[in-house]
C-alpha positions, 0 to 999 in steps of 0.5 A: 361148264354149263352153257348159255342160259335160254331159260332158269335152271333153278326155283326163284331164290326167294321161292326157295327160302320161302320153301324153307320158312324162311322169309329173306330179310330187308338189308340193313346198312351196318353202319347205321346203329341198330335201335334197342329192337334192332340190337345183334344178339350175343352170345355168352362171351359178348361176340354176336350171333347174326352176320351184319349185312351191309345194304350195298345196293348203292354201291353197285347201282349207286345214282350218283359218282364222285371220280375224286382225282380224275384225269383226261390228261394223255398217257396218264393212268387216271385217264383210262380209269376215269374213261372207263369208270364213265363208261361204267356210269353209263351203263348202271344209269348213274351221274358222275362228277369228277373231281380235281383240284386243278382241272376246269373239265374232265372229258368235257364234264364239269369238273369241281376243285373239292368233295365239298363242291359236288352238286349233291349227295353222292352214293360212291366216291372213287379215289384216284389219290396216293394217300386217301386218308385226308379224302375220307375225312373230307367225306365224312361231312358230306355224308358219302355212303361208299368209298373205293381206295385204289391206293396200295403202299398199306398193309400188303407192304409190312409193319409200316403200311399196316399202321397206315392202314390202321389209321385209315380204318380208324378214319373210316369208322368215325366218318360213318362210310363203308369203304373197299380197299386199299389196294383194290381195282376195278373189277367192281366196275367190270361190264356184265352181260346184260342178255343171260337169265337164270341164276348168277354167279356173284364173285369176291376176290382177294386178288382181282386176277384171280377172278378173271376165269370165272368172270370169262364163264359170261362168253360161254353163257354163263351169267355173272352179277356182280364182282367184289375185289375186296383188296387189303379189308380195311373196312368192307371184308369178303364176308359183307359180301358173301352176307350180302349176296346170299339175300340177293334174289339173282343169286344162286352162287357165291365164288371166292378167292380167298388168301386170307380171312380178316375175322373168323366169326364174321366169315361164320356168320356170314356163311351161315347166312348163305347156309340158311338161305340155300345159297352155295358158297364155293372157295378156293383158300390159299394157305393149306401148308404152314410155315413157322408153325406155332408148337403148343404146350398140349397135344391139342394144340400141335394137331391143330394147324391154321389150315386145319381150323380153316378147313374144317370151319368152312365145311362146318358151315357149308363152304365148298373148298376146291383147289383150283381157278377151274374148279372154282369155274365148274363147281360155281357154275354148276351150283348156281343152276342145276336143279334140286336133286330128286335122288343121290344116284349117279349113273355113267352112261358112255359108248365105251365099256373102258371109259365108264369103268375109268370114270365109275372108278375115279367116281367111287373112290371120290364117295358118289354113290353108283347104284346098280340098276334093278333087274327090270331096268336092266332087261328095259335097256337090254332092248336096245343094248346087246345082252353082252354088254354091261348095262348095271351101272356104268352103262355100256352102249357098245357104241352103235345105238347112239347113231339112231333111234335108240340112243334117245331111248336108252337116255330117257329110261336111265333118267326114269329110274327113281334111284337116279339123281344124275347122268354122266356121260364121259365123251373122251373125245369126238368120233362123229357122227356118233358123238354129235348125234349123242351130244344132241340127244343128250340135250334134248333129253335134258330139255324134258327132265329135271334131273341133272345131266352132265358131259365131259367133252374130252377133246383138247381141241374145243372147236368141234360143233358138238362142243362149241354150239350144241352142249355149251348152247345148251342151258339144262346141260353141264359141260365139262372138260375133265373127269376131275372137274365133273367130279368134284362139282356133282360131289358138291352139288349133292353134298350142298343140298344134303347138307342145307336140307338138315341145316340148323344154325348153331347160332340159334342155341348158341348159350347167352348167359353164363352157367353155374359151371362157368362160375365154379371154373372161373374160381379155378382159373389162374390168369397166366398159369399152367394148372396142376393135373389136379386143378384141371380136373376140378375144372372138368368136374365143374363141367360135370365130366367124370374123372377117376377117383383120386385124392391129393397127398403130401405124403407117403402115409397119406398115399397109403391111406389114399390108395385104400379109400380109391381101391387097388390097384392105383396110379400114383403121379406127381402133380404140379403147375409146371408138369406137362407131360409127366411119362417122359419124366418118369412122374407116372407110376401104374399098376400098384398093388400094395402099401409098400409100393405106394410108399416107393413109388411116393418117394421115387416120384418126390425124388425125380421131381427134386432132381428135375426141380420140377414144384410140386402141389402134391402126389395123386393117388388115382383110380386106375381104368384100364379098359376102353378106347383112349382119345384126346378132347381139347381146346385150342385158341385160334388166331382168326376164330378163337376157341376150338375144340378137337378130338381124336385117337389118344394115348401115344397114337395121338403123337403117331397118327395125329387122327383128329377132328376140329369144329368152331364152336357153337356147334351141336350134336350132329357136328360132335358126331360128325367129328368122330366119323371123320376119324381114320381110327372110328372103327376103334370105337366101334369095337375091333378084335373082340373089344366091345363097342365104346360108349360113343354116347358119352364121349359126344356129351364130353365133347358138347361139355368142353364146347361149353366150357370153350364158349364161356371161357373165351379167351380166358383158357389158352388151352385144354387137354384130355388125354386120354379120355378113357372111352369104356364099353357103351353104357358104362360113360368116359373117364377123363384120366389126364388134363392139362389147362393153361390159362391166359 
């Protein structure tokens, strides 16, 4: 972890934003009705394109506070809470007013019988009552801006509690105030050290105790500015706080512990605001495993689990997902305070060759770039390091040079290399005096460089002076306790800056008016029904997606004529609104080359359909397309994010490998191409074993057209599955050979 802050490690937030060509916006209180000029822009499906940023200044720094249900009775929980709130109000300079119907005073302060009796309008009301609903209605009349409800027994308890929470949320919406909770706690009113400077971590938790490790970072000199314990999120949610913190100049990173997302769209808009402002968001999101996963009719639906979508959405908008609270601490601390990297090269420098090799293996496997130092740089290092030791990267000093003047020379020489952006020094255990001198040299060098220096102090004791005083006392060295946490944090640090350097908000180019394709598609939709393959392909044609030459016929003679027009060889398939996977029923015949085969196939297909009691709208006679890479592209509806787009390996591979990538619209060409790079089978598109490279440009175009369809049709389209989409050799396009569509 980074040590105490005696200086600022990063440029001022406003300067960073202005350098990107964007001026920080003035926060707008979200409960205020926007004027015509301030109206939030909407996309084609009527969803907002900008985050609504609540003005939470008066929540975190109120001028006046009411404590409803205040008490000073010995042994009562409310008495302890009231005492803590009084102490917090004194720290932030707020006037505090106890409210209780039967108490004239509380802790020597005048106590008011009701909110209506308060001597002034208050910014914040803290509700220490079992049922906050009646109080919310009182607060509405006094125009209180914010309230906090600690009471439990709401959505966390089941259906009855969820209904009570919805009644509370409805009252809040009518009132015009903003509510934190219910089922929250005192974390928002914690004491934050005022003697620390530099960029701070802002903390958001849906379980208060899970934020304790991050809050404790202050004891190591790492600044925290805010803590938002969002509880059940009847009103204010994690996304509101992300949007607010992303505009705060003192916030260097946002650390989140999330158990669920209230609204996927709001979360993406908040993450987008943070990405545009260059503020990293680091999150632990529980729920990687699924219970009771739904079975969808399409391949796409089976590929796209709830956590798969959450994970993809976070990566798409630059949210850094970590697994443990220790990773949350270390990654958020590094991202808050480290300067922008000058290069992405990582050099590993150690006393021991074994240590350097071990760490380098782990770092390389994690995707960090460990450049081989130039021969000139190696020759320079060998001035101080014996010739028989490796200095190409990792750099092994053999131990002895760190004990004298040579140690600092080596560090400075490595940092002077333009390919080096990060120097990592694993010290697996204290070995005085060498480890003490090495730690001091690293700290001294860090004061004179803009490059990141990381140290892993591997001793399990952690009481050594080199660790407690030298390393943690530095504002410029990032100190970790494990290899894994260091690698996770450095990878996130380099990845975040690469991401924000090229980030362009996808909401800027999201369609706001329907296309001509949408009007054609709407005429084909059948609410509550699954379309036949023929109708589904018409839907694709409406959006300019190529399908094979084909005809729908209702007689053997018509099938023979159609085959002549389509061109032999042909494929024949049953087409009907209730047909999903036709191959399993024997309702697909391929490679037909004569009129007699056509007549036999027609008779067999209709007999099977009759036996299986499957209604048909006809038999499709299709052009046979053989040469290409089979892919699957589709749309599913996610409960949180709405329509999502999936691409993966198709044909039989979709059933075996489940190799797919997901994105949440809107997204641009860069994200469509990134989806393809994520696939384990991406090499198939590049051409393997003599096969020509596939037409990736055409595949990307199909993905973007499907995205447009998903945005415009919205929840009218429950599922869409193109499998296979045959991607032909480069320059020849892509053809949707089969399609399934389910209307909502």
